[in-house]
Each structure stands twice: as structure tokens, then as C-alpha cells.
ROGUGU-964610 format. One line per field, with one value per residue: residue in one letter; x negated, y, z negated of N, C-alpha, C in turn. Coordinates in Angstrom, 1 decimal, always signed. Example, Ala and Ser with C-alpha at 12.3 -4.5 7.8 and 13.67 -1.06 7.14 Angstrom:
2
resn: c(A | S);
npx: c(-13.2 | -12.8);
npy: c(-5.7 | -2.2);
npz: c(-7.8 | -7.1);
capx: c(-12.3 | -13.7);
capy: c(-4.5 | -1.1);
capz: c(-7.8 | -7.1);
cpx: c(-13.2 | -12.9);
cpy: c(-3.3 | +0.0);
cpz: c(-7.8 | -7.9);
//
This chain:
235
resn: c(M | N | F | F | D | K | S | V | Q | I | L | I | P | A | Y | K | A | E | S | E | L | R | K | F | L | P | I | L | L | K | K | I | V | K | D | N | I | T | V | V | I | D | G | I | F | D | E | S | S | K | L | C | E | N | F | G | V | K | T | I | I | H | E | K | N | L | G | K | G | A | A | L | T | S | G | F | K | S | M | D | K | N | V | K | W | V | I | T | M | D | A | D | G | Q | H | S | P | D | D | L | D | K | F | L | D | K | I | V | S | V | K | D | N | V | A | I | I | L | G | A | R | S | R | T | L | K | L | M | P | P | A | R | I | F | S | N | W | A | T | S | S | F | V | S | F | V | T | K | Q | K | V | A | D | C | Q | C | G | Y | R | A | Y | R | L | E | A | I | L | S | I | K | N | R | F | L | R | F | E | M | E | T | E | C | I | L | R | L | K | S | E | N | F | F | V | E | N | V | P | I | Q | T | L | Y | N | A | Q | T | S | H | I | S | H | F | L | D | T | F | R | W | L | K | A | M | I | I | T | I | K | E | I | K | R | V | K | K | C);
npx: c(-7.3 | -8.5 | -10.1 | -11.5 | -10.9 | -9.1 | -6.4 | -4.8 | -4.1 | -4.5 | -2.4 | -1.6 | +0.2 | -0.1 | +0.6 | -0.4 | -2.5 | -5.6 | -7.2 | -6.6 | -7.1 | -9.3 | -10.7 | -9.6 | -10.3 | -12.7 | -12.7 | -10.9 | -12.6 | -14.2 | -13.1 | -12.3 | -13.4 | -13.9 | -12.5 | -10.2 | -8.5 | -6.0 | -5.0 | -2.5 | -2.4 | +0.4 | +0.9 | -0.9 | -2.1 | -4.4 | -7.9 | -8.1 | -8.3 | -10.4 | -11.9 | -11.2 | -12.6 | -15.2 | -15.3 | -15.3 | -12.8 | -10.4 | -7.8 | -4.8 | -2.9 | -0.3 | +0.8 | +2.6 | +4.4 | +6.6 | +7.5 | +7.0 | +8.4 | +8.4 | +5.3 | +4.6 | +6.2 | +4.4 | +1.9 | +2.6 | +3.0 | +0.3 | -1.2 | -3.3 | -2.9 | -3.6 | -2.8 | -1.1 | +0.2 | +0.8 | -0.2 | +1.2 | +0.2 | +0.1 | -1.3 | -2.2 | -3.0 | -2.0 | -1.0 | -3.0 | -6.1 | -6.9 | -4.6 | -4.2 | -5.1 | -2.9 | -1.1 | -2.2 | -2.3 | +0.4 | +0.9 | +0.2 | +1.5 | +4.5 | +7.4 | +8.6 | +10.3 | +10.6 | +9.6 | +9.0 | +7.3 | +7.1 | +5.8 | +6.1 | +7.2 | +6.7 | +9.6 | +8.9 | +8.9 | +6.6 | +5.1 | +6.4 | +8.0 | +11.5 | +13.5 | +13.0 | +13.0 | +15.4 | +16.4 | +15.2 | +16.2 | +18.9 | +19.1 | +17.4 | +19.3 | +21.3 | +20.6 | +19.6 | +22.5 | +23.8 | +21.9 | +22.1 | +20.0 | +17.0 | +16.0 | +13.4 | +12.1 | +12.7 | +11.9 | +9.0 | +6.4 | +4.3 | +3.6 | +4.2 | +4.2 | +5.6 | +4.7 | +5.6 | +8.1 | +8.9 | +8.6 | +10.2 | +13.1 | +14.8 | +14.6 | +16.2 | +15.8 | +13.7 | +12.1 | +11.3 | +13.2 | +13.3 | +11.9 | +13.7 | +15.8 | +14.9 | +15.0 | +17.3 | +18.0 | +16.6 | +17.1 | +20.0 | +19.1 | +18.5 | +16.1 | +14.2 | +13.3 | +10.6 | +9.2 | +6.0 | +4.5 | +3.2 | +0.6 | +1.5 | +1.3 | +1.2 | +1.6 | +2.9 | +2.1 | +1.6 | +3.6 | +6.0 | +8.7 | +12.2 | +13.8 | +16.9 | +18.1 | +17.1 | +17.6 | +20.3 | +20.5 | +18.9 | +20.8 | +23.1 | +22.0 | +21.4 | +24.6 | +25.2 | +23.4 | +24.4 | +26.8 | +26.3 | +25.1 | +27.2 | +29.2 | +27.3 | +27.2 | +30.5 | +30.7);
npy: c(+16.0 | +16.0 | +15.1 | +16.7 | +19.1 | +21.1 | +21.8 | +19.5 | +17.5 | +14.8 | +13.6 | +12.1 | +10.3 | +9.5 | +7.1 | +5.6 | +4.4 | +3.7 | +1.4 | +0.6 | +3.1 | +2.8 | +1.1 | +1.9 | +4.6 | +5.0 | +3.4 | +4.8 | +7.5 | +6.7 | +7.1 | +9.9 | +13.2 | +14.4 | +16.6 | +16.8 | +15.9 | +15.3 | +14.3 | +13.5 | +13.2 | +11.1 | +11.5 | +11.1 | +8.5 | +6.7 | +6.7 | +7.8 | +10.9 | +11.3 | +9.4 | +10.5 | +12.5 | +12.2 | +11.0 | +13.4 | +14.4 | +16.8 | +17.1 | +17.5 | +17.4 | +16.0 | +16.3 | +14.8 | +11.9 | +12.8 | +11.8 | +10.3 | +12.1 | +14.7 | +15.0 | +14.6 | +17.0 | +18.9 | +18.5 | +19.7 | +22.1 | +23.1 | +23.3 | +24.9 | +27.8 | +27.5 | +25.3 | +22.3 | +20.2 | +17.8 | +14.2 | +11.8 | +9.3 | +6.0 | +5.0 | +2.6 | +0.9 | -0.2 | +1.0 | +1.3 | +3.1 | +2.5 | +3.3 | +5.8 | +7.9 | +6.9 | +8.4 | +11.0 | +11.3 | +11.1 | +13.7 | +16.0 | +15.4 | +15.7 | +17.7 | +20.7 | +20.4 | +18.6 | +17.1 | +15.0 | +12.6 | +9.1 | +6.1 | +3.3 | -0.2 | -3.9 | -5.3 | -8.7 | -11.9 | -13.1 | -11.0 | -9.5 | -9.5 | -11.4 | -10.0 | -7.2 | -7.2 | -6.8 | -4.8 | -2.5 | -2.7 | -2.2 | +0.4 | +2.2 | +1.5 | +2.9 | +5.5 | +6.0 | +6.4 | +7.9 | +10.5 | +10.4 | +9.7 | +7.5 | +6.2 | +4.3 | +3.3 | +4.1 | +3.8 | +3.5 | +5.3 | +6.4 | +8.7 | +11.9 | +15.0 | +17.8 | +21.2 | +23.2 | +22.9 | +21.4 | +22.6 | +24.6 | +23.6 | +22.7 | +20.4 | +18.3 | +15.6 | +13.8 | +11.6 | +8.9 | +8.9 | +11.1 | +10.8 | +10.1 | +11.8 | +13.9 | +13.6 | +14.1 | +16.2 | +17.8 | +17.2 | +18.6 | +21.0 | +21.1 | +19.9 | +16.9 | +13.6 | +11.1 | +8.3 | +5.8 | +2.7 | +1.1 | -1.0 | -3.7 | -4.0 | -5.9 | -5.5 | -6.9 | -7.0 | -4.2 | -2.8 | -0.5 | -0.7 | -1.3 | -3.5 | -3.7 | -2.2 | +0.2 | +0.5 | +0.8 | +3.5 | +4.6 | +5.0 | +6.1 | +8.8 | +9.5 | +9.6 | +12.3 | +13.8 | +14.1 | +14.8 | +17.2 | +18.6 | +18.9 | +20.5 | +22.8 | +23.6 | +24.2 | +26.4);
npz: c(+21.5 | +17.7 | +15.0 | +13.6 | +14.3 | +12.3 | +12.7 | +12.2 | +9.0 | +6.7 | +4.5 | +1.7 | -1.0 | -3.7 | -6.3 | -9.2 | -8.1 | -8.4 | -7.8 | -5.2 | -3.6 | -4.0 | -2.3 | -0.1 | +1.2 | +1.9 | +4.0 | +5.7 | +6.1 | +7.5 | +9.4 | +9.5 | +8.8 | +5.4 | +4.9 | +5.9 | +4.2 | +1.9 | -1.1 | -3.4 | -6.7 | -8.1 | -11.3 | -14.3 | -14.5 | -14.4 | -13.2 | -10.6 | -9.8 | -10.7 | -8.9 | -6.5 | -6.6 | -6.3 | -3.8 | -2.5 | -1.7 | -1.6 | -3.8 | -5.2 | -8.5 | -10.1 | -13.7 | -14.7 | -13.5 | -10.6 | -8.4 | -5.3 | -3.1 | -4.2 | -4.6 | -2.0 | -1.0 | -2.4 | -1.2 | +0.9 | +0.9 | +0.3 | +2.4 | +4.5 | +6.4 | +8.9 | +9.9 | +11.9 | +11.7 | +9.8 | +8.8 | +7.1 | +4.7 | +3.0 | +0.0 | -1.0 | +1.1 | +3.5 | +5.7 | +8.6 | +9.4 | +12.3 | +14.0 | +13.9 | +16.4 | +17.7 | +16.7 | +17.4 | +19.8 | +20.8 | +19.0 | +20.6 | +23.2 | +22.5 | +22.6 | +21.4 | +19.9 | +17.9 | +15.6 | +13.3 | +13.8 | +14.0 | +12.6 | +14.0 | +12.8 | +13.3 | +13.1 | +12.3 | +11.0 | +10.0 | +9.5 | +7.9 | +5.1 | +4.5 | +3.0 | +3.1 | +6.3 | +6.8 | +4.7 | +6.3 | +9.0 | +8.5 | +7.2 | +9.0 | +10.9 | +10.3 | +10.3 | +12.8 | +13.8 | +12.2 | +13.0 | +15.8 | +17.5 | +18.5 | +15.6 | +14.5 | +12.3 | +9.3 | +7.1 | +6.8 | +5.6 | +7.1 | +9.0 | +11.0 | +10.3 | +11.7 | +10.3 | +10.0 | +10.9 | +8.4 | +6.5 | +6.5 | +5.4 | +2.6 | +0.4 | -1.1 | -3.0 | -4.6 | -4.8 | -2.9 | -1.3 | -0.3 | +2.5 | +4.1 | +3.8 | +5.2 | +7.7 | +8.5 | +7.4 | +9.2 | +12.0 | +11.7 | +12.2 | +14.6 | +15.3 | +16.1 | +16.4 | +17.2 | +18.1 | +17.4 | +17.8 | +14.9 | +13.3 | +11.6 | +8.1 | +5.5 | +1.6 | -1.4 | -3.7 | -4.2 | -3.9 | -4.9 | -5.0 | -5.7 | -4.5 | -4.4 | -5.9 | -5.0 | -2.5 | -3.2 | -4.2 | -2.5 | -0.6 | -1.7 | -1.9 | +0.6 | +1.5 | +0.0 | +1.0 | +3.8 | +3.2 | +2.0 | +4.3 | +6.1 | +4.5 | +4.8 | +7.3 | +7.4 | +6.4);
capx: c(-7.5 | -9.5 | -9.6 | -12.5 | -9.6 | -8.3 | -5.1 | -4.0 | -4.6 | -4.0 | -1.6 | -1.7 | +0.8 | -0.8 | +0.5 | -1.4 | -3.1 | -7.1 | -7.5 | -6.1 | -7.6 | -11.3 | -11.1 | -9.0 | -10.8 | -13.6 | -12.4 | -10.5 | -13.6 | -15.1 | -12.6 | -12.2 | -14.0 | -13.1 | -12.1 | -9.0 | -7.7 | -5.4 | -4.4 | -1.5 | -2.2 | +1.4 | +0.8 | -2.3 | -2.1 | -5.6 | -8.8 | -7.5 | -8.3 | -12.4 | -12.4 | -11.2 | -13.5 | -16.6 | -15.4 | -14.8 | -11.7 | -9.2 | -6.5 | -3.3 | -3.0 | +0.7 | +0.5 | +3.6 | +5.1 | +7.3 | +8.3 | +7.3 | +9.1 | +7.7 | +4.1 | +4.9 | +6.2 | +3.1 | +0.9 | +2.7 | +2.8 | -1.0 | -1.5 | -3.5 | -1.6 | -3.8 | -2.5 | +0.1 | +0.9 | +0.2 | -0.1 | +1.0 | -0.4 | +0.4 | -2.2 | -1.8 | -4.0 | -1.1 | -1.4 | -4.4 | -6.6 | -6.9 | -3.4 | -4.1 | -5.0 | -1.4 | +0.0 | -2.9 | -1.8 | +1.8 | +1.5 | -0.4 | +2.6 | +6.1 | +8.3 | +8.8 | +11.4 | +10.2 | +9.7 | +8.9 | +6.3 | +7.5 | +5.3 | +7.6 | +6.7 | +7.5 | +10.0 | +8.6 | +8.8 | +5.4 | +4.5 | +7.3 | +9.5 | +13.1 | +14.2 | +12.3 | +12.8 | +16.7 | +16.5 | +14.4 | +16.9 | +19.8 | +18.0 | +16.8 | +20.2 | +22.5 | +20.0 | +19.8 | +23.9 | +23.6 | +21.4 | +22.1 | +18.6 | +16.3 | +14.8 | +12.9 | +11.3 | +12.9 | +11.0 | +7.7 | +5.5 | +3.1 | +4.2 | +3.7 | +5.0 | +5.4 | +4.7 | +6.3 | +9.3 | +9.2 | +8.8 | +11.8 | +14.3 | +15.1 | +14.7 | +16.8 | +15.6 | +12.2 | +11.5 | +11.2 | +14.9 | +13.2 | +11.3 | +14.9 | +16.4 | +14.3 | +15.0 | +18.4 | +18.3 | +16.1 | +18.2 | +21.0 | +18.6 | +18.0 | +14.7 | +14.4 | +12.2 | +9.6 | +8.6 | +5.0 | +4.2 | +1.6 | +0.5 | +2.6 | +0.6 | +2.1 | +1.0 | +4.0 | +1.5 | +1.1 | +5.2 | +6.8 | +10.3 | +12.9 | +14.9 | +18.7 | +18.3 | +16.2 | +18.3 | +21.2 | +19.8 | +18.7 | +22.2 | +23.8 | +21.2 | +22.3 | +25.6 | +25.0 | +22.6 | +25.4 | +28.5 | +25.4 | +24.8 | +28.7 | +29.1 | +27.2 | +27.7 | +31.5 | +30.3);
capy: c(+16.8 | +15.2 | +15.2 | +17.6 | +20.2 | +21.2 | +22.1 | +18.3 | +16.8 | +14.2 | +13.4 | +10.9 | +10.4 | +8.4 | +6.7 | +4.7 | +3.8 | +3.9 | +0.5 | +0.9 | +4.2 | +2.3 | +0.1 | +2.6 | +5.6 | +4.6 | +3.2 | +6.1 | +8.4 | +6.5 | +7.5 | +11.4 | +14.0 | +14.4 | +18.2 | +16.7 | +14.8 | +15.7 | +13.4 | +14.1 | +12.4 | +11.8 | +11.4 | +11.1 | +7.1 | +6.1 | +7.9 | +8.5 | +11.9 | +11.3 | +8.6 | +11.4 | +13.7 | +11.2 | +11.3 | +14.6 | +14.7 | +17.2 | +16.9 | +17.9 | +16.9 | +16.3 | +15.9 | +13.6 | +11.4 | +13.7 | +10.9 | +10.6 | +13.6 | +15.9 | +14.9 | +15.2 | +18.8 | +20.0 | +18.8 | +20.2 | +23.6 | +23.2 | +23.4 | +26.4 | +28.7 | +27.1 | +23.9 | +22.7 | +18.6 | +16.6 | +12.9 | +11.1 | +7.9 | +5.8 | +4.8 | +1.3 | +0.4 | -0.6 | +2.0 | +1.6 | +4.1 | +2.7 | +4.0 | +7.4 | +8.2 | +6.7 | +10.1 | +11.9 | +11.3 | +11.7 | +15.3 | +16.9 | +15.4 | +16.1 | +19.1 | +21.9 | +20.7 | +17.5 | +17.9 | +14.2 | +11.2 | +8.3 | +5.1 | +1.8 | -1.4 | -4.8 | -6.5 | -10.3 | -12.8 | -13.4 | -10.1 | -8.9 | -10.3 | -11.3 | -8.5 | -6.0 | -6.9 | -6.4 | -3.3 | -1.7 | -2.7 | -1.8 | +1.7 | +2.5 | +1.8 | +3.9 | +7.0 | +6.3 | +5.9 | +9.3 | +11.6 | +10.1 | +9.7 | +6.5 | +6.4 | +3.0 | +2.9 | +5.7 | +3.9 | +3.6 | +6.6 | +6.5 | +9.6 | +12.9 | +16.2 | +19.1 | +21.9 | +24.9 | +22.6 | +20.6 | +23.4 | +25.6 | +23.1 | +22.5 | +18.8 | +17.7 | +14.8 | +14.3 | +10.2 | +8.3 | +8.9 | +12.3 | +10.7 | +10.0 | +13.2 | +15.4 | +13.6 | +14.6 | +17.9 | +18.6 | +17.4 | +19.5 | +22.1 | +20.8 | +19.0 | +15.7 | +12.5 | +10.5 | +6.8 | +5.4 | +1.8 | +0.8 | -2.5 | -4.3 | -4.0 | -6.0 | -6.3 | -6.5 | -6.8 | -2.8 | -1.8 | +0.0 | -0.6 | -2.6 | -3.8 | -3.7 | -0.4 | +1.5 | +0.6 | +1.7 | +4.8 | +5.5 | +5.4 | +7.5 | +10.4 | +9.6 | +10.4 | +13.0 | +14.8 | +14.2 | +15.8 | +19.0 | +19.3 | +19.2 | +21.8 | +24.0 | +23.9 | +24.6 | +27.9);
capz: c(+19.8 | +16.9 | +13.2 | +13.5 | +15.0 | +11.2 | +12.4 | +11.8 | +8.2 | +6.1 | +3.1 | +0.5 | -2.1 | -4.7 | -7.8 | -10.0 | -7.0 | -8.4 | -7.3 | -3.5 | -3.3 | -3.9 | -0.9 | +1.3 | +1.6 | +2.5 | +5.4 | +6.2 | +5.6 | +8.3 | +10.8 | +9.6 | +7.9 | +4.2 | +4.6 | +6.7 | +3.5 | +0.8 | -2.1 | -4.4 | -7.3 | -9.3 | -12.6 | -14.6 | -15.3 | -14.0 | -12.7 | -9.1 | -9.2 | -10.6 | -7.9 | -5.3 | -6.6 | -6.1 | -2.4 | -1.9 | -1.4 | -2.1 | -5.0 | -6.2 | -9.3 | -10.9 | -14.7 | -14.7 | -12.3 | -10.4 | -7.1 | -3.3 | -2.3 | -4.7 | -4.2 | -0.5 | -0.8 | -3.1 | -0.3 | +2.7 | +0.6 | -0.3 | +3.5 | +5.3 | +7.5 | +10.3 | +9.9 | +12.9 | +11.8 | +8.7 | +9.1 | +6.0 | +4.5 | +1.6 | -0.6 | -1.0 | +2.5 | +4.5 | +7.1 | +9.3 | +10.3 | +13.6 | +14.4 | +14.0 | +17.8 | +18.4 | +16.2 | +17.7 | +21.1 | +20.1 | +18.6 | +21.8 | +24.3 | +22.4 | +22.8 | +20.2 | +18.8 | +17.7 | +14.1 | +13.0 | +14.5 | +13.0 | +12.9 | +13.6 | +12.1 | +14.2 | +11.7 | +12.7 | +10.1 | +10.2 | +9.6 | +6.9 | +4.3 | +5.0 | +2.4 | +4.0 | +7.4 | +6.7 | +4.6 | +7.2 | +10.2 | +8.0 | +7.0 | +10.3 | +12.2 | +10.1 | +10.2 | +14.3 | +14.1 | +12.1 | +13.8 | +17.1 | +18.3 | +17.8 | +14.6 | +14.7 | +10.9 | +8.6 | +6.0 | +7.1 | +5.4 | +8.0 | +10.2 | +11.3 | +10.2 | +12.0 | +9.4 | +10.2 | +10.4 | +7.3 | +5.2 | +6.7 | +5.2 | +1.2 | +0.4 | -2.8 | -3.7 | -5.0 | -5.0 | -1.9 | -0.6 | +0.6 | +3.9 | +5.0 | +3.6 | +6.0 | +9.1 | +8.3 | +7.3 | +10.0 | +12.5 | +11.2 | +12.5 | +15.9 | +15.2 | +16.8 | +15.9 | +18.0 | +17.4 | +17.3 | +16.9 | +14.6 | +13.0 | +10.3 | +6.8 | +4.0 | +0.2 | -1.4 | -5.0 | -4.3 | -3.6 | -6.3 | -4.4 | -5.9 | -2.8 | -4.7 | -6.6 | -4.6 | -1.3 | -4.0 | -5.0 | -1.1 | +0.3 | -2.4 | -1.4 | +2.3 | +1.6 | -0.9 | +2.1 | +4.7 | +2.4 | +1.9 | +5.6 | +6.4 | +4.0 | +4.8 | +8.4 | +7.6 | +5.7);
cpx: c(-7.9 | -9.3 | -10.7 | -11.8 | -8.8 | -7.0 | -4.2 | -4.6 | -3.7 | -3.4 | -1.6 | -1.2 | -0.1 | -0.2 | +0.0 | -1.8 | -5.0 | -7.8 | -7.6 | -6.7 | -9.1 | -11.4 | -10.7 | -9.5 | -12.1 | -13.8 | -11.7 | -11.5 | -14.7 | -14.7 | -12.9 | -13.2 | -13.5 | -12.5 | -10.9 | -8.3 | -7.5 | -4.8 | -3.7 | -1.6 | -1.0 | +1.9 | -0.4 | -2.0 | -3.6 | -6.6 | -8.9 | -8.0 | -9.9 | -12.7 | -12.3 | -12.1 | -14.9 | -16.8 | -15.3 | -14.0 | -11.0 | -8.1 | -5.9 | -2.9 | -1.1 | +0.6 | +1.5 | +4.0 | +6.2 | +8.1 | +7.1 | +7.2 | +8.7 | +5.9 | +3.9 | +5.1 | +5.1 | +2.4 | +1.3 | +2.7 | +1.3 | -1.7 | -2.2 | -3.2 | -1.9 | -3.3 | -1.2 | +0.5 | +0.1 | +0.6 | -0.1 | +0.5 | -0.2 | -1.0 | -2.8 | -2.8 | -3.0 | -0.8 | -3.0 | -4.8 | -6.7 | -5.9 | -3.3 | -4.6 | -4.0 | -0.9 | -1.1 | -2.4 | -0.4 | +2.3 | +0.9 | +0.8 | +4.0 | +6.6 | +8.2 | +9.4 | +11.4 | +9.3 | +8.8 | +8.0 | +6.5 | +6.8 | +6.5 | +6.7 | +7.5 | +7.9 | +9.9 | +8.6 | +7.3 | +4.8 | +5.2 | +8.1 | +10.7 | +13.6 | +13.4 | +12.8 | +15.0 | +17.3 | +16.3 | +15.2 | +18.0 | +19.7 | +18.8 | +18.3 | +21.0 | +22.1 | +20.3 | +21.6 | +24.2 | +23.4 | +21.4 | +21.4 | +18.4 | +15.4 | +14.3 | +12.4 | +11.4 | +12.2 | +9.3 | +7.4 | +4.5 | +3.9 | +3.6 | +4.4 | +4.5 | +5.6 | +5.5 | +7.6 | +10.0 | +9.3 | +9.8 | +12.7 | +14.0 | +15.1 | +15.6 | +16.5 | +13.9 | +11.2 | +11.7 | +12.3 | +14.4 | +12.7 | +12.5 | +15.6 | +16.0 | +14.8 | +16.4 | +19.2 | +17.3 | +16.8 | +19.6 | +20.1 | +17.7 | +16.5 | +15.2 | +13.2 | +11.6 | +9.2 | +7.0 | +4.8 | +3.0 | +1.8 | +1.0 | +1.3 | +1.1 | +1.8 | +2.3 | +3.4 | +1.3 | +2.5 | +5.8 | +8.2 | +10.6 | +14.1 | +16.6 | +18.7 | +17.8 | +17.3 | +20.1 | +21.4 | +19.9 | +20.2 | +23.2 | +23.1 | +21.3 | +23.5 | +26.1 | +24.7 | +23.8 | +26.6 | +27.9 | +25.4 | +26.3 | +29.2 | +29.1 | +27.4 | +29.3 | +31.6 | +30.0);
cpy: c(+15.5 | +15.6 | +16.4 | +19.2 | +20.3 | +21.3 | +20.3 | +17.9 | +15.7 | +14.4 | +12.3 | +10.9 | +9.1 | +8.5 | +5.3 | +3.8 | +3.9 | +2.9 | +0.1 | +1.7 | +3.9 | +2.2 | +1.0 | +3.7 | +6.2 | +4.2 | +4.5 | +7.6 | +7.7 | +7.0 | +9.2 | +11.9 | +14.4 | +15.9 | +18.2 | +15.8 | +15.2 | +14.4 | +14.0 | +13.4 | +12.4 | +11.6 | +10.8 | +9.6 | +6.4 | +7.3 | +8.0 | +9.8 | +12.0 | +10.4 | +9.8 | +12.1 | +13.2 | +11.2 | +12.5 | +15.2 | +15.4 | +16.6 | +17.6 | +17.1 | +17.0 | +15.8 | +14.8 | +13.1 | +11.9 | +12.8 | +11.2 | +12.0 | +14.5 | +16.2 | +15.1 | +16.4 | +19.6 | +20.1 | +19.8 | +22.1 | +24.1 | +23.7 | +24.4 | +26.7 | +28.0 | +25.3 | +23.6 | +20.9 | +18.2 | +15.2 | +12.1 | +9.5 | +7.1 | +4.9 | +3.8 | +0.4 | +0.0 | +0.3 | +2.2 | +2.8 | +4.3 | +3.0 | +5.4 | +8.2 | +8.2 | +8.0 | +11.2 | +12.3 | +11.8 | +13.6 | +16.0 | +16.6 | +15.6 | +17.6 | +19.7 | +21.7 | +19.2 | +17.5 | +16.5 | +13.0 | +10.3 | +6.9 | +3.9 | +0.5 | -2.6 | -5.3 | -8.0 | -10.8 | -13.3 | -12.1 | -9.1 | -9.7 | -10.1 | -9.9 | -7.4 | -5.7 | -6.3 | -5.2 | -2.3 | -1.6 | -1.8 | -0.5 | +2.5 | +2.5 | +2.8 | +5.1 | +7.6 | +6.8 | +7.8 | +10.6 | +11.3 | +10.1 | +8.0 | +6.7 | +5.2 | +2.4 | +3.8 | +5.3 | +3.4 | +5.2 | +7.2 | +7.4 | +11.0 | +14.1 | +17.6 | +20.0 | +22.9 | +24.8 | +21.9 | +21.6 | +24.7 | +25.0 | +22.8 | +20.9 | +18.8 | +17.0 | +14.5 | +12.8 | +9.9 | +8.1 | +10.2 | +11.7 | +10.8 | +11.3 | +14.1 | +15.1 | +13.7 | +15.9 | +18.3 | +18.4 | +18.3 | +20.6 | +22.0 | +20.2 | +17.6 | +14.9 | +11.6 | +9.5 | +6.4 | +3.9 | +1.6 | -0.6 | -2.3 | -5.1 | -4.3 | -6.2 | -6.1 | -6.7 | -5.2 | -2.2 | -1.9 | +0.1 | -1.5 | -2.3 | -3.1 | -2.5 | +0.7 | +1.9 | +1.3 | +3.3 | +5.2 | +6.1 | +6.1 | +8.8 | +10.4 | +10.5 | +11.7 | +14.2 | +15.0 | +15.4 | +17.2 | +19.5 | +19.7 | +20.8 | +22.7 | +24.8 | +24.7 | +26.2 | +29.0);
cpz: c(+19.0 | +15.7 | +13.0 | +13.8 | +13.5 | +11.2 | +12.7 | +10.4 | +8.0 | +4.9 | +2.6 | -1.0 | -3.3 | -6.2 | -8.4 | -8.6 | -7.0 | -7.5 | -5.5 | -3.2 | -3.0 | -2.4 | +0.2 | +1.7 | +2.0 | +4.1 | +6.0 | +6.5 | +7.0 | +9.6 | +11.1 | +8.7 | +6.4 | +4.1 | +5.5 | +5.7 | +2.6 | -0.1 | -3.4 | -5.6 | -8.3 | -10.5 | -12.8 | -15.1 | -15.0 | -13.6 | -11.1 | -9.2 | -9.9 | -9.3 | -6.5 | -5.0 | -6.5 | -4.8 | -1.6 | -1.4 | -1.8 | -2.8 | -5.3 | -7.0 | -10.3 | -12.5 | -15.3 | -13.7 | -12.1 | -8.8 | -6.0 | -3.1 | -2.5 | -4.7 | -2.6 | -0.1 | -1.5 | -2.0 | +0.7 | +2.2 | +0.5 | +1.1 | +4.0 | +6.3 | +8.8 | +10.8 | +10.5 | +12.3 | +10.5 | +8.9 | +7.8 | +5.7 | +3.5 | +1.3 | -0.8 | +0.4 | +3.3 | +5.9 | +7.6 | +9.9 | +11.7 | +14.4 | +14.5 | +15.2 | +18.2 | +18.3 | +17.1 | +19.5 | +21.5 | +20.1 | +20.1 | +22.9 | +24.0 | +22.4 | +21.5 | +19.5 | +18.5 | +16.3 | +13.4 | +13.9 | +13.4 | +13.3 | +12.4 | +13.8 | +13.0 | +12.9 | +12.2 | +11.2 | +9.6 | +9.6 | +8.1 | +6.3 | +4.7 | +4.7 | +2.7 | +5.3 | +7.6 | +6.4 | +6.0 | +8.6 | +9.8 | +7.7 | +8.3 | +11.2 | +11.5 | +10.0 | +11.5 | +14.7 | +13.9 | +12.8 | +15.4 | +17.8 | +17.5 | +16.7 | +14.1 | +13.1 | +10.1 | +7.4 | +5.8 | +6.9 | +6.2 | +9.1 | +10.3 | +11.4 | +10.7 | +10.8 | +9.1 | +10.1 | +9.1 | +6.2 | +5.4 | +6.3 | +3.8 | +0.8 | -1.2 | -3.5 | -3.7 | -5.1 | -3.3 | -0.8 | +0.4 | +1.9 | +5.0 | +4.9 | +4.6 | +7.5 | +9.0 | +8.6 | +8.6 | +11.7 | +12.5 | +11.8 | +13.8 | +16.2 | +15.6 | +15.8 | +17.0 | +17.6 | +18.1 | +16.9 | +16.2 | +13.7 | +11.5 | +8.8 | +5.9 | +2.6 | -0.4 | -3.1 | -5.3 | -4.4 | -5.1 | -6.3 | -5.0 | -4.9 | -3.0 | -5.0 | -5.6 | -3.2 | -1.9 | -3.8 | -3.4 | -0.1 | -0.5 | -2.0 | -0.2 | +2.5 | +0.8 | +0.6 | +3.7 | +4.2 | +2.5 | +3.4 | +6.1 | +6.1 | +4.1 | +6.5 | +9.0 | +7.2 | +7.2);
//
């Protein structure tokens, strides 16, 4: 499989990311064709949409910032009916296009009950700040325990979604929590996760994550999601 096969598409949620996209898109376009890329501009804060237009990349625009989860959902819903898998990449350049082949290889080999292929970064002090290592380990361990499967890196936005599966569930949360919420909801529908190792590229200057506050919000969202799933199953 390759990216001339329209059944696999790239989806990039972008929030205040003009400068990052200016560097990232030319690198990505060396790997794949523009027709396989969709960028969701989550709030008009800069010239990101004009930049994407200049590169000939499809864009979806949220007039106001709705959150990463909302941006991903808009992207999923916009896909052609022939699309089978969507690979999501962050706009900040921390996801290397060189790792795309790993996702493609995994896509053609996974079973039909696999709905998400997660990129798994290496948790080493040379590559990731200590606070990120701890939060990544703690949250991934929690999700692995709850879903009874190995979830190597639940915080990683570099992943592949089986489009039919992700469209079959309704996520409650609109921001970054959605990326983990969907793992829980898909597992409740008997879908599973696979993992692929990817490069660990980190740039603290482009992060929009507040470690303590966002970890608290994430935990609250997961507890709400777990309770909802249990309640639905009892009905």
C-alpha cells in the first residue's frame, strides 16, 4: 500500500500553527501527494488557511477554536466514502513523515477488529522531559489497565484510525481528551489497539499542553467516560 492509494489519508489538526506548518508541509509533501492531506484549521488566528491553500492542501476551517477532538471529528466526517484509514499527525513537526511507512505496513497486517494503530514514542530522558515521561507512563498505564490491552502511548497524536470504526462511536469530549476517550469507547465495542514504534521528537515551545491542569482534565474525562460506558452496558 502507498499514499497514491486514496484509501489512506492524512489528517492534521492545526491550532495557531502557521509557522510550524510552513516548515512541516514541505517535508510532508516530499513523502506524499497533496490530495492525500487534509488540514483542519481550529480557529482563525493566523494565515494557516492561506498557507495551506498555497500548498494546494485541502482545508476545513473552524471559525472559532473548538478543540483538537472537534477538529479531528470534522476531518473524519469530511472523508470520502472510499477512505478506509486516516493517519493523524500534529501540525508542530513532532511527527516524522519517515515513520509513515510503519503505519502503512501495520495497516495491511492488522485484523479487522483493530480500530487504532498508536504511535509509541520512547520514554528516555534524552528525548523527552521528565514531566512528560511521567504523565505519559501514568496515563498509558491507566488506559492499558482499564481496557485490558497494551496501550503504549495514549497521549501520542500520531496514529491511524479505521475510519468506519471511529465514525461508529460518539465522543463526548471536544479537546485533547477525545484521543484517549475514543480508545475506551472503541474497546467497549470490541475494537482493539495496536502499537508501532516511532521517533521521539519534542519541541516544548510549540506545546499547548499545561501538564497539571490538562492531566487533571484528562483524568476527569476518563472517569466520566468509563461511567458512561458502564451505564450503557447495564441498559
